[in-house]
KOLLOSE-49996 format. One record per residue: x, y, z of N, C-alpha, C, O in turn. Coordinates in pm, whole numbers, padded with zeros to 5 digits, always signed. Each point is the difference from the previous one (the first is absolute). Layout:
N
XYZXYZXYZXYZ;...
***
This chain:
360
+00079-00148+00007-00086+00142+00015+00123+00121-00067+00121-00009-00021;-00236+00137-00001+00146+00126+00008-00062+00110+00157-00107+00041+00047;+00206-00037-00026-00050+00099+00147+00147+00118-00030+00075+00021-00096;-00088+00037+00242+00098+00147-00024+00118-00063+00151-00007-00051+00112;+00076+00085-00182+00147-00005+00150+00122+00091+00000+00039+00058-00102;+00000-00051+00180+00144+00066-00003+00113-00075+00031+00017-00076+00095;+00061+00107-00189+00050-00073-00098+00208+00086+00035+00028+00120-00009;+00056-00222+00040+00138+00045+00016+00085-00047-00145+00033-00119+00003;-00009+00166-00079+00113+00039-00098+00069-00002+00003+00055-00088-00066;+00030+00179+00144+00148+00077-00002+00022+00026+00156-00099+00026+00069;+00240-00035-00006-00004+00117+00086+00063+00118-00010+00099+00043-00059;-00156-00015+00109-00020+00185+00002-00105+00050-00055-00028+00117+00027;-00059-00199-00123-00118+00049-00084-00129-00026+00055-00039-00112+00031;-00027+00219-00019-00134-00011+00062-00086-00101-00003-00003-00027-00120;-00082-00058+00185-00038-00071+00032-00155-00008-00098-00095+00043+00066;+00058-00086-00201-00051-00009-00042-00133-00095+00005+00002-00123+00003;-00125+00209-00005-00139-00031-00004-00043-00060-00145-00003+00074-00098;-00017-00155+00092-00030-00024-00146-00112-00157+00011-00051-00054+00098;+00048+00022-00243-00093-00128-00009+00033-00094-00020+00056-00019-00108;-00072-00084+00197+00057-00091-00005-00102-00176+00019-00105+00000+00065;+00153-00124-00127-00070-00086-00053+00031-00122+00120+00106-00064+00000;-00213+00045+00099+00032-00080+00063-00039-00166-00043-00099-00023-00070;+00188-00087+00122-00054-00107-00089-00089-00106+00125+00060+00007+00107;-00126-00056-00102-00114-00121+00006+00065-00075+00152+00100-00068-00024;-00125+00070+00114+00031-00006+00098+00052-00205-00008-00091-00080-00019;+00221+00036+00034+00074-00132+00007-00055-00119+00068-00115+00034+00028;+00139-00193+00027+00009-00040+00085+00050+00036+00107+00119+00029+00004;-00229-00020+00156+00041+00036+00090-00007+00147-00034+00114+00045+00015;-00177+00026-00044+00001+00154-00080-00166+00124+00062-00112-00041-00033;+00118+00114+00077-00105+00073-00005+00021+00141-00116+00098+00014-00073;-00195+00062+00080+00033+00130-00084-00157+00049+00157-00096-00047+00060;+00201+00197-00079-00053+00071+00109-00026+00139-00090+00078+00040-00087;-00190+00018+00121+00025+00151-00026-00014+00079+00128-00097-00006+00076;+00222+00093-00060+00081+00007+00092-00139+00203+00017-00035+00082-00085;+00012-00092+00210-00055+00114+00027+00100+00061+00100-00039+00110-00040;+00097-00090+00099+00083+00105+00051+00163-00077+00042+00002-00094+00081;+00137+00151-00150+00071-00001-00003+00083+00128+00085-00052+00111-00010;+00190-00126+00101+00097+00046+00067+00120+00051-00051-00008-00033-00118;+00068+00066+00126+00138+00083-00051+00096-00043+00116-00032+00023+00116;+00127-00073-00142+00057-00118+00098+00193+00124-00031-00004+00098-00075;+00124-00136+00142+00121+00087+00011+00040-00128-00079+00097+00025-00072;-00151-00195+00059+00072-00058-00068-00061+00001-00153+00031-00104-00059;-00103+00185-00013-00043-00018-00132+00094+00122-00027+00058-00013-00108;-00024+00139+00180+00075+00087-00028+00152-00055-00046+00053+00014-00110;-00004-00076+00220+00091-00057-00031+00059-00097-00111+00120-00022-00019;-00222-00029-00045+00006-00027-00106+00032+00007-00122+00051-00074-00084;-00110+00228+00092-00089+00119-00118+00129+00041-00027+00040+00005-00116;+00057+00036+00247+00089+00099-00018+00174-00067-00028+00102+00067-00015;-00120-00248+00015+00090-00027-00004+00051-00071+00116+00072-00094-00032;-00092+00116+00193+00034-00090+00106+00029-00135-00026+00108-00059-00013;-00235+00019+00007-00032-00125-00067-00032-00022-00120-00073+00070-00070;+00152-00212+00028+00049-00003-00160-00176-00059-00014-00089-00048+00069;+00105+00074-00151-00178-00058-00090-00041-00009-00130-00032+00101-00062;+00030-00208+00014+00014+00000-00178-00147+00078+00023-00076+00015+00096;+00078+00030-00247-00058+00112-00069-00062-00056-00109+00083-00079-00045;-00195+00075-00033-00117+00117+00113-00062-00058+00044-00024-00112-00046;-00022+00147+00134-00041-00069+00174-00157+00089-00026-00009+00089-00084;-00100-00130+00167-00093+00040+00029+00054-00022+00185+00061-00078+00073;-00134+00211-00072+00111+00028+00201-00118+00013+00021-00101+00024-00065;+00150-00058+00246-00169+00012+00124-00005-00119+00049-00027-00108-00052;+00060+00144+00180-00009-00150+00090-00068-00038+00141+00009-00095+00077;-00113+00265-00081-00069+00026+00125-00133-00019-00037-00046+00100-00055;-00028-00191+00066-00164+00019-00121-00086-00079+00046+00050-00093+00063;-00227+00093-00073-00077-00052+00053-00086-00011-00113+00032+00060-00102;-00150-00137+00104-00063+00018-00072-00138-00138-00005-00034-00076+00091;-00018+00088-00230-00090-00126+00005+00014-00109-00153-00021+00026-00118;+00070-00171+00197-00024-00078-00054-00071-00045-00112-00111-00049+00022;+00169+00057-00189-00141+00030-00102+00008-00116-00127-00051-00001-00112;+00158-00120+00199+00035-00125-00105+00070-00065+00043+00084+00048+00076;-00087-00221-00109+00066-00060+00066+00139-00105-00068-00047+00000-00114;+00140-00061+00103+00032-00050-00067-00040-00173+00039-00063-00038+00100;+00114-00039-00200-00034-00150+00070+00110-00032+00099+00121+00013+00019;-00266-00077+00048+00100-00013+00144-00018+00081+00136+00048-00057+00098;-00093+00150-00083-00032+00091+00066-00153-00063+00080-00104-00027-00060;+00123+00015+00182-00088-00061+00084-00006+00089+00133-00095-00011+00077;+00181+00083-00059-00058+00089+00139+00018+00113-00011+00069+00059+00083;-00139+00022-00214-00077+00120+00022-00101-00060-00133-00003-00111-00055;-00092+00262+00025-00097-00022-00091-00011+00143-00040+00060+00086+00063;-00138-00058-00167+00019+00105-00061-00085+00124+00089-00109-00035+00045;+00142+00141-00024-00044+00115+00036+00015-00042+00190-00090+00000+00084;+00210-00026-00071+00100-00026+00108+00052+00124-00006+00063+00041-00098;-00096+00057+00247+00092+00103-00010+00168-00016+00088-00022-00006+00121;+00117+00002-00140+00158-00081+00018+00056+00122+00005-00040+00100-00060;+00136-00110+00135+00132+00070+00019+00135-00061-00078+00031-00118+00014;+00017+00173-00064+00153-00057-00081+00131+00015+00122+00041+00098+00062;-00003-00239-00064+00131-00020+00029+00081-00053-00134-00037-00062-00099;+00176+00118+00143+00110+00010-00112+00053-00116+00054+00122+00015+00005;-00158-00142+00044+00071-00108+00047+00005-00126-00159+00082-00049-00078;-00230+00047+00105+00003-00097-00129+00054-00145+00066+00101-00042-00057;-00131-00008+00124+00122-00122+00088-00065-00107-00053-00120+00020-00019;+00158-00117-00009-00031-00164-00010-00132-00035+00060-00113-00016-00048;+00192+00006+00241-00129-00072+00043+00020-00117+00016-00073-00066+00074;+00210-00005-00161+00066-00113+00039+00105-00070+00023+00023-00119+00022;+00046+00226-00033+00198-00032+00046+00004+00043+00147-00075+00081+00055;+00192-00158+00009+00044-00002+00128-00029+00118+00106-00041+00014+00115;+00082+00052-00208-00065+00179+00093-00144+00032+00004-00067+00049+00091;+00029-00095-00233-00184+00057+00021-00044-00151+00114-00101+00006+00070;+00143-00066-00069-00034-00099+00088-00046-00022+00159-00087-00056+00067;+00179+00120-00058+00006+00063+00171-00002+00164+00031+00043+00056+00101;-00105+00001-00213-00053+00147+00036+00101+00104-00041+00007+00115+00042;+00084-00186-00145+00081+00132-00013-00032+00069-00155+00081-00026-00089;-00155+00081+00067-00027-00003-00183+00128+00093-00067+00054-00025-00108;-00029+00106+00173+00087+00162-00020+00119-00124-00040+00054+00032-00106;+00004-00167+00165+00117-00075-00034+00015-00058-00118+00100-00047-00054;-00257+00058+00006-00027-00125-00153+00101-00025-00094+00057+00080-00074;-00038-00230+00087+00084-00013-00115-00023+00017-00160+00075+00022-00095;-00208-00042+00111-00025+00075-00156-00090+00067-00024-00096-00038-00068;+00109+00150+00120-00102+00103-00045+00045+00063-00148+00115+00041-00018;-00197-00039-00063+00039+00008-00208+00085+00129+00036+00022+00066+00101;+00020-00061-00246+00085+00032-00064-00105+00156-00049-00121-00025-00008;+00144+00110-00009-00052+00108-00034-00060+00003-00157+00075+00041-00089;-00191-00081+00060-00091+00018-00102+00000+00082-00095+00077+00093-00023;-00180-00134-00039-00026+00148-00143-00135-00075-00044-00024-00059-00105;-00057+00080+00217-00146-00030-00036-00088+00140-00039-00117+00014+00034;+00198+00093-00116-00053+00143-00066+00090+00003-00111+00118-00035-00001;-00197+00086-00104+00045+00023-00113-00006+00191+00015-00090+00066+00051;+00227-00012-00117-00007+00133-00007+00049+00036-00171+00065-00065-00082;-00113+00161+00081+00071+00058-00195+00056-00142-00056+00114-00019-00042;-00217-00076+00051+00023-00100-00098+00092-00100+00075+00000-00097-00075;+00069+00070+00171+00181-00026+00072-00096-00108+00100-00120-00004-00028;+00167-00082+00141-00051-00080+00097+00031+00143+00157+00103+00067+00004;-00153-00062+00043+00072+00067+00095-00020-00051+00180-00076-00094+00025;+00129+00145+00057+00055-00077+00082-00127+00033+00161-00070+00089+00049;+00103-00206-00029-00112+00003+00104+00097+00078+00156+00074-00091+00039;-00059+00181+00026+00031+00075+00106-00036-00098+00173-00115-00026+00035;+00204-00003+00024-00016-00046+00127-00118-00122+00017-00029-00033+00115;-00039-00034-00226-00076-00084-00003-00104+00046+00014-00044-00059+00098;-00071+00167-00150-00074+00101+00029-00060+00111-00117-00116+00017-00038;+00212+00034+00009+00007+00130-00078-00180+00083+00060-00078+00025-00092;+00046-00002+00191-00077+00108+00029-00007+00124-00063-00071+00089+00047;+00127-00076-00135+00028+00155-00107-00146-00016-00087-00074+00088-00043;+00062-00230+00036-00086-00039-00115-00164+00007+00024-00051-00029+00109;+00006+00055-00178-00151-00028+00071-00051-00137-00038-00111-00027+00046;+00144-00027-00090-00038-00159+00014+00183-00049-00038+00070+00050-00088;-00025-00172+00199+00071-00050-00017+00005-00169+00048-00106-00058+00026;+00224-00003-00017-00003-00115+00008+00076-00038+00092+00118+00033+00007;-00193-00128+00098+00066-00013+00111-00005-00189+00065-00106-00061-00010;+00231-00008+00071-00029-00106+00027-00106-00044+00065-00067+00098+00033;+00015-00201+00004-00116+00043+00128+00054-00007+00123-00076+00052+00082;+00198-00104-00023+00098+00057+00126+00001+00096-00004+00035+00054+00105;-00065+00027-00210+00041+00174-00006-00132+00041+00014-00006+00119-00031;-00124-00172+00070-00111+00110-00009-00050-00069+00159-00054-00107+00028;+00080+00173+00020-00064-00019+00176-00120+00046-00002-00010+00113-00048;-00117-00178+00097-00099+00015-00008-00056+00144+00191+00038-00020+00115;-00096+00095-00146+00005+00093+00075-00154+00036+00040-00078-00009-00095;+00037+00038+00187-00120+00023+00041-00108+00142-00071+00021+00121+00005;-00120-00188-00061-00075+00082-00084+00011+00195+00081+00036+00111-00038;-00062-00140+00094-00015+00140+00127+00155+00109-00027+00014+00123+00007;+00068-00214-00033+00084+00067-00003+00073+00097-00119+00050-00063-00094;-00040+00199+00090+00006+00081-00078+00149-00030-00102+00111-00034+00040;-00153+00056-00164+00112-00065-00106+00106+00125-00007+00086-00008-00088;-00084+00092+00152+00112+00080-00022+00124-00046+00136+00119-00033-00008;-00201+00050+00113+00047-00054+00154+00055-00128-00044+00120-00021+00019;-00195-00069-00076+00040-00145-00039+00132+00004-00075+00108-00060-00005;-00158+00140-00038+00184+00000-00141+00085-00002+00100+00067-00102-00001;-00043+00172+00085+00163+00008+00093-00015-00077+00105+00064+00021+00103;-00160-00131-00115+00066-00087+00121+00127-00094-00082+00092-00057+00058;-00115+00059-00209+00072-00106-00068+00167+00014-00054+00059-00079-00074;+00007+00234+00150+00153+00022+00043+00022+00055+00096+00054-00046+00101;-00099+00166-00121+00038+00101+00102-00029-00041+00189+00073+00002+00099;-00235-00038-00128-00056-00045+00145+00076-00150+00019+00068-00015+00102;-00077-00085-00189+00100-00104+00030+00145+00006+00069+00048-00056+00099;-00010+00126-00171+00175+00041-00012+00023+00022+00168+00076-00048+00084;-00170+00137-00084+00036+00085+00123-00032-00076+00148+00075-00047+00086;-00174+00054-00093-00105-00085+00075+00053-00155+00033+00002-00040+00117;+00035-00033-00213+00033-00119+00013+00177-00009+00047+00042-00109+00038;+00031+00203-00044+00152+00009+00014-00007+00033+00107+00119+00019+00028;-00220+00020+00126-00034-00012+00079-00042-00123+00102+00060-00049+00096;-00179+00024-00153-00028-00116+00066+00032-00152-00048+00009-00109+00055;+00003+00163-00193+00047-00215-00064+00151-00055+00006+00043-00114+00020;+00055+00292-00056+00177-00009+00002+00031-00043+00131-00008-00110+00054;+00056+00254-00004+00017+00093+00144-00076-00035+00070+00045+00013+00114;-00178-00069-00114-00071-00058+00147-00024+00088+00115-00017-00020+00120;+00020+00116-00190+00056+00134+00139-00129-00076+00152-00113-00046-00016;+00195+00063+00150-00077-00016+00115-00027+00130+00041+00057+00108-00018;-00213-00161+00109-00056+00149+00079+00116+00021+00121+00062-00071+00079;-00075+00235-00120+00076+00089+00069+00123-00006-00030+00061+00057+00090;+00015-00099-00173+00106+00027-00055+00028+00132-00080-00099+00061-00040;+00219-00013+00014-00022+00096-00081+00063+00022-00078+00113-00045+00014;-00144+00130-00152+00065-00021-00160-00047+00140-00071-00097+00074+00009;+00233-00078-00094-00042+00161-00100+00022-00099-00112+00038-00116-00018;-00093+00242-00060-00018-00039-00132+00090+00130-00088-00011+00116+00040;+00065-00136-00115+00138+00040-00096-00108-00006-00108-00053-00103-00040;+00020+00266-00014-00082+00000-00156-00200+00020+00066-00064-00100+00032;+00019+00207-00028-00138-00008+00041-00100+00058-00128-00082+00091+00014;+00112-00172-00154-00104-00037-00094-00078-00102-00014-00006-00077+00096;-00043+00058-00170-00087-00100-00052+00014-00133+00110-00094-00030+00074;+00193-00024-00073+00009-00133+00077+00057+00100+00070-00101+00066+00027;+00214+00007+00035+00015+00008+00137-00174+00059+00137-00005+00001+00123;-00091+00032-00217-00100+00033+00067-00038-00141+00042+00004-00036+00118;-00039-00038-00212-00035-00163+00051+00062-00076+00095-00070-00055+00085;+00186+00042-00086+00118-00006+00121-00065+00010+00091-00039-00098+00063;-00007+00290-00015-00005+00028+00056-00155-00006+00091-00026+00050+00110;-00065-00132-00204-00117-00035+00047+00035-00128+00023-00050-00009+00112;+00096-00095-00131+00015-00097+00023+00111-00029+00101+00022-00121+00015;+00045+00198+00051+00025+00038+00134-00106+00039+00069-00052-00107+00030;-00013+00193+00013-00100-00050+00039-00087-00100+00006-00041-00028+00113;+00011-00018-00182-00110-00133-00007+00077-00090+00046-00049-00112+00012;+00203+00136+00029+00059-00143+00060+00018+00038+00134+00057-00083+00071;-00100+00214-00009-00033+00100+00111+00180+00031+00104+00013+00002+00123;+00129+00022-00263+00079+00079+00018+00017+00112+00074-00041+00106-00048;+00105-00108+00180-00008+00122+00079+00054+00107-00016+00003+00067+00103;+00048-00016-00199+00074+00067-00045+00034-00006-00215+00073-00076-00062;-00168+00196+00007+00058-00019-00127+00077+00110-00034-00058+00100+00042;+00169-00067-00102+00032+00082-00039+00059+00037-00151+00057-00087-00066;-00074+00216+00019-00039-00014-00207+00103+00097-00011-00013+00088+00086;+00112-00073-00161+00138+00041-00019-00042+00012-00184-00059-00071-00081;+00130+00204+00080-00077+00022-00179+00074+00192+00011+00005+00082+00092;+00043-00081-00244-00010+00140-00045-00088+00067+00000+00019+00119+00023;-00110-00153-00041-00173+00080-00089-00067+00039+00128-00071-00088+00046;+00077+00186+00016-00056+00056+00100-00209-00057-00032-00072-00052+00086;+00040+00081-00202-00159-00035-00019+00012-00189+00057-00087-00058+00065;+00216-00004-00111+00000-00114-00015-00020-00041+00156-00070-00096+00033;+00135+00176+00056+00010+00001+00161-00158-00024+00053-00065-00085+00060;+00041+00252-00139-00178-00020+00101-00085-00068-00051-00114+00001+00047;+00156-00107-00195-00102-00096-00029+00050-00119+00103-00099-00061+00038;+00209+00014+00015+00042-00090+00112-00083+00030+00115-00065-00079+00069;+00075+00188-00061-00093+00046+00151-00114-00017-00010-00047-00035+00108;-00036+00043-00197-00134-00040-00030-00044-00139+00015-00098-00053+00054;+00240-00004-00142-00004-00188+00023+00021-00045+00124+00021-00117+00030;-00028+00212+00043+00040-00091+00130+00204+00057+00036+00018+00005+00122;+00044+00012-00161+00132-00008+00022-00031+00067+00168-00105+00058+00031;+00162-00069+00014+00086+00115+00185-00001+00088-00056-00082+00090-00021;+00266-00133-00030+00076+00093+00014+00041+00035-00135-00052-00085-00072;+00126+00177-00008+00034+00061-00159+00119+00074+00030+00012+00102+00068;+00125-00207-00165+00115+00124+00030-00032+00051-00136-00089-00052-00068;+00159+00154+00028+00041+00076-00167+00159-00072+00025+00081+00006+00093;-00082-00046-00172+00133-00052-00091+00126+00097-00031+00123-00005+00004;-00203+00077-00029+00097+00170-00034+00066+00057+00114+00077+00095-00014;-00104-00152+00141+00028+00094+00124+00071-00044+00076-00033+00014+00118;+00125-00065-00140+00095-00087+00034+00016-00155-00014-00037-00057-00102;+00089-00003+00197+00014-00148-00011-00089-00082+00026+00025-00066+00101;-00184+00026-00184-00022-00111+00014-00051-00120+00119-00100-00044+00057;+00260+00027-00068+00030-00131+00127-00008+00068+00115-00094+00004+00080;+00205+00053-00076+00004+00077+00140-00139+00081+00052-00014+00048+00112;-00101-00043-00236-00108+00038+00085-00129-00094+00059-00098+00023+00071;+00164-00164-00153-00063-00060+00053+00020-00058+00092-00089-00045+00072;+00185+00034-00056+00104-00017+00191-00075+00087+00130-00024-00033+00116;-00005+00170-00201+00041+00059+00115-00190-00029+00055-00037+00029+00113;-00050-00084-00211-00115+00011+00045-00014-00144+00032-00102-00020+00066;+00159-00069-00085+00040-00181+00066+00076-00001+00152-00004-00105+00065;+00087+00247-00001+00068+00023+00098+00124-00086-00042+00044-00084+00079;+00014+00105-00201+00097-00054-00040-00005-00099-00058+00064-00020-00103;-00133-00057+00151+00039-00185-00077-00061-00017-00115+00037-00106-00050;-00125+00169-00024-00029-00011-00111-00145-00077-00021-00075-00011+00097;+00030-00049-00247-00095-00054+00014+00026-00171-00027+00097-00053-00055;-00239-00024+00125-00048-00116-00034+00010-00003-00108+00110-00045-00034;-00201+00084-00083+00017+00014-00124+00018+00088-00081-00077+00089+00035;+00149-00048-00150+00011+00103-00125-00031-00131-00113+00015-00121-00012;-00089+00281-00082-00031-00076-00117-00016+00161-00115-00055+00110+00000;+00147-00197-00089+00053+00069-00125-00110+00006-00106-00018-00099-00071;-00074+00233+00050-00074-00067-00116+00014+00101-00125-00083+00009-00091;+00202+00065+00101-00002+00059-00151+00138-00020-00102+00034+00100-00063;+00046-00226+00044+00127-00086-00039+00120+00150+00027+00051+00058-00096;-00038-00038+00171+00104+00116-00012+00085-00092+00065-00061-00076+00075;+00204+00056-00082+00102-00075+00051+00039+00111+00100+00111-00035+00040;-00144+00146+00019+00082+00091+00111-00133-00034+00033+00014-00086+00087;-00178+00110-00111-00030-00067+00075-00048-00105+00111-00063-00007+00106;+00137-00075-00202-00012-00159+00065+00136+00032+00106-00018-00013+00121;+00150+00053-00173+00067-00020+00130-00060+00067+00128-00002-00058+00109;-00055+00204-00130-00004+00007+00127-00105-00042+00060-00020+00045+00113;-00087-00152-00177-00090-00065+00083+00017-00091+00099-00041-00024+00114;+00147-00039-00234+00097-00094+00101+00095+00042+00113+00033-00090+00076;+00022+00229-00051+00063+00032+00097-00119+00043+00091+00013-00046+00114;-00098+00102-00128-00117+00032+00111-00046-00108+00063-00090+00034+00077;+00118-00183-00075-00038-00128+00031+00082+00016+00129+00113+00048+00007;-00204-00105+00114+00030-00034+00109+00056-00122+00020-00012-00090-00084;+00070+00077+00180+00085-00192+00001-00132-00067+00005-00101+00024+00066;+00134-00130-00170-00126-00097+00002-00097+00052-00117-00107-00060-00010;+00129+00157-00072-00092+00102-00056-00034-00046-00141+00114-00003-00045;-00187-00033-00050-00002-00062-00128-00056+00105-00105-00114+00047+00005;+00212-00017-00102-00040+00090-00076-00042-00081-00148+00074-00087-00045;-00178+00123-00010-00064-00073-00056-00023+00090-00155-00089+00086+00010;+00160-00096-00154+00002+00057-00074-00085+00033-00094+00072-00021-00097;-00189+00064+00046-00112+00027-00062+00026+00027-00115-00020-00082-00090;+00078+00221+00065+00009+00104-00095+00109-00115-00047+00049-00086+00073;-00014+00113-00259+00062-00092-00069+00034+00142-00124-00064+00074-00075;+00250-00107+00129+00107+00092-00065-00016-00077-00165-00078-00078-00054;+00203+00156+00015+00052-00063-00132+00067-00135+00008+00067-00028+00099;-00081-00052-00195+00010-00103+00007+00144-00030+00053+00013-00087+00085;+00089+00152-00130+00154-00034+00033+00026+00098+00102+00113+00033+00034;-00225+00017+00017+00091+00066+00173-00014-00084+00096-00070-00101+00005;+00183+00176+00119+00097-00100+00069-00012+00121+00126+00032+00119-00004;-00080-00182+00093+00027+00098+00109+00125-00049+00115+00071-00101+00003;-00078+00203+00074+00139-00031+00116-00081-00012+00147-00098+00044+00060;+00185-00114-00050-00030-00027+00226+00067-00049+00052+00055-00098-00052;-00024+00138+00179+00098-00119+00086-00039-00069+00034-00081-00003+00093;+00135-00114-00177-00041-00104+00058+00010-00105+00112-00037-00117-00002;+00091+00180+00091+00052+00008+00164-00101-00020+00049-00037-00093+00071;-00055+00245-00131-00175+00038+00065-00083-00081+00026-00088+00025+00082;+00096-00171-00160-00078-00117-00016-00004-00060+00160-00094-00018+00078;+00255-00006-00066-00015-00069+00113-00082-00023+00124-00025-00105+00060;-00020+00256-00032-00096+00038+00130-00183-00065-00074-00106+00045+00044;+00111-00128-00132-00100-00052-00026-00062+00066-00126-00090-00055-00064;+00135+00157+00035-00068+00083-00095-00060-00111-00125+00027-00120-00010;-00082+00171-00044-00027-00085-00138-00065+00087-00117-00084+00086+00028;+00134-00115-00189-00096+00107-00077-00046-00128-00128+00067-00070-00076;-00178+00081+00096-00128-00058-00106-00049+00092-00087-00039+00115+00020;+00053-00243-00215-00043+00055-00121-00131+00002+00097-00006-00021+00121;-00116+00059-00230-00134+00019-00039-00056+00030-00098-00033+00109-00046;+00016-00265-00008-00119+00096-00154-00108-00027+00013-00013-00096+00076;-00064+00128-00109-00136+00014-00007-00088+00034+00150-00123-00008+00002;+00184+00036+00089-00040-00034+00132-00009-00115+00019-00110-00030+00047;+00182-00058-00063-00003-00127+00044-00142-00081-00035-00011-00091+00082;-00087+00093-00164-00143+00038-00023+00014-00175-00052+00069-00077-00067;-00204+00085+00162-00136-00112-00049-00095+00030-00052-00099+00002+00074;+00077+00036-00225-00087+00091-00005-00131-00054+00008-00069+00079+00064;+00000-00183-00102-00117+00016+00060-00023-00052+00153-00111-00045+00030;+00214+00050+00064-00079+00013+00159+00066+00200-00008-00018+00089+00083;+00086-00085-00201+00063+00169+00089-00132+00078-00046-00075+00062+00074;+00062-00082-00228-00082+00146-00046-00151-00009+00093-00050+00105+00041;+00000-00206-00020-00178+00006+00047+00058+00053+00123-00075+00089+00041;+00220-00110+00070-00011+00076+00106+00019+00103+00034-00053+00050+00099;+00137+00008-00177+00038+00148-00055-00161+00091-00031-00031+00114+00035;-00055-00229-00122-00132+00063-00058-00115+00047+00162-00054+00104+00038;+00063-00246+00014-00104+00020+00159+00085+00101+00063-00064+00075+00073;+00170-00055-00079+00055+00120+00102-00044+00163-00004-00010+00092+00081;-00008-00112-00215-00026+00144-00102-00145-00005+00009-00056+00106-00028;-00005-00186+00054-00145+00027+00016-00068-00019+00138-00113+00034+00036;+00202-00091+00024-00007-00011+00144+00053+00165+00050-00018+00019+00120;+00073+00084-00186+00052+00099+00051+00147+00035+00078+00042+00105+00049;+00028-00267-00062+00114+00000+00050+00115+00016-00081+00116+00010+00039;-00171-00009-00190+00109+00066-00104+00026+00085-00118-00058-00019-00107;+00140+00109+00124-00011+00150-00055-00004-00039-00102+00080-00093-00009;-00131+00111-00080+00026+00016-00188-00085+00120-00098+00022+00038-00115;-00132+00004+00221-00056+00097-00065+00107+00131-00004-00020+00093-00078;+00154-00099+00185+00019+00116+00058+00148+00003-00101+00047+00109-00033;+00012-00228-00008+00045-00046-00097+00024+00053-00166+00092+00009-00082;-00187+00010+00090-00073+00077-00137+00039+00170-00004-00051+00104+00043;+00152-00134-00107+00007+00190+00019-00049+00039-00123-00079+00094+00011;+00100-00144-00160-00116+00095-00084-00033-00144-00129+00073-00094-00027;-00212+00130-00028-00060-00084-00132+00132+00085-00109+00075+00098+00002;-00123-00240-00110+00068+00052-00137-00069-00063-00094-00034-00116+00027;+00000+00165-00142-00033-00062-00159+00105-00118-00007+00082-00013+00091;-00084-00052-00172+00136-00072-00103+00114+00049-00087+00113-00026-00042;-00235+00134+00041+00071+00121-00120+00051+00083+00081+00012+00105-00064;+00042-00084+00211+00004+00073+00041+00175-00091+00098+00050+00036+00107;-00011-00136-00186+00079-00084+00049+00133+00050+00064+00061-00004+00107;-00051+00062-00262+00138+00108+00034+00047+00154+00132+00099+00038+00063;-00186-00013-00075-00058+00109+00093+00022-00057+00146+00083+00046+00078;-00190-00177-00044+00037-00039+00087+00162-00132+00041+00029-00064+00101;+00011+00072-00183+00161+00013+00015+00050+00075+00045+00024-00020+00119;+00013+00122-00165+00042+00137+00062+00005-00001+00114+00094+00023+00076;-00295-00074-00037+00001+00128+00127+00119-00120+00114+00093+00022+00078;-00163-00147-00127+00091-00134+00109+00132+00058-00018+00047-00005+00114;+00024+00048-00175+00139+00007-00015+00032+00122+00071+00113+00048-00001;-00206+00001+00060-00014+00161+00040-00017-00039+00157+00022+00078+00093;-00057-00191-00083-00010-00026+00199-00119+00079+00042-00014+00057+00108;-00088-00063-00228-00117+00084+00033-00147-00119-00054-00105+00036-00053;+00150-00189+00094-00134-00055-00006+00101-00134+00120+00117-00038-00002;-00262-00006+00114+00039-00117-00005-00030-00134-00056+00064-00105+00001;-00179+00140-00049-00069-00084-00110-00114+00076-00092-00075+00085+00047;+00071-00125-00177-00011+00098-00103-00057-00131-00100+00073-00072-00069;-00288+00055+00086-00063-00033-00075-00060+00040-00063-00068+00102+00012;+00086-00224-00159-00066+00003-00114-00149-00020-00013-00041-00092+00071;-00058+00159-00149-00110-00083+00032-00048-00057-00172-00065+00060-00086;+00123-00184+00082-00002-00076-00112-00142+00000-00105-00003-00047-00113;-00111+00115+00185-00099-00031-00008-00067+00133-00165-00081+00006-00092;+00209+00084+00172-00055+00150-00084+00143+00030-00122+00115-00042+00010;-00161+00109-00094+00135+00088-00081+00044+00110+00069+00092+00069-00045;
***
């Protein structure tokens, strides 16, 4: 079928919103009519060349919509079901999936080409391509959600929210009453802060260079904020914790300096969880002997998520008033405004921008 999508053709060039063709769903796939899609830094990192990405690619990976067509073998979904997109597309039967670790799946698909753009095959981004008004997804990537869940809010569960909240609850496993610091208070960092509240953290310190983001952090539950432009943030964290440092630190921007600061802000026995994604060849520097007092460094992919379980939990937390998603949405855009939205994000003006995919 013919539809419209936002296509990445060349690094440094504007994203093109243009006509694309979507093939029919194949074995184990569904076609989804996207209703809302969120703009994430991962999209921008692909477009600006930080993450090597094949081209042309139909962009976007946070999305929600309705199932509109089923491929052969799909039995867990039906036409009309509201779903949130997951980027994992895990197989469900490898050893990692079998023990509940789909983020470590051995058999995840390679980038496919379910689209045609200008007469040539076009790649799918992150198994989703939510910046297409109609897209193809593996049935394991189409996660059912409550019908009363608004589409714009649901879309953000699929990356920014699960990545941040999941880093706290699933990966770091923050204990109630403990202290934590979040380096980077953008969309991911705000959800790490929300995760800290859900875990019952006793003190949540937010560090950023942008005053507006520090104000967002306070609204989302940070007990303390540190402006990284005003001195050494590591020392500021230690001053707030009587010289001890924090039990848990989270790095949410993918900058080496922030990773090193977050590590140095740890108390003995503390854990750093790296959530931000730096350049693929990036190397951080830290004192190895600092690990001897039971400090630990954890990587974290996609909030160590189990989408079928976690997305439903997050939706219920939102519907029950315990998860801020309305407040996370800074601006709404039409898809045609994608390049303006990218500029707004790069200027630090957005926690999350959301595209209404049902309107031009």
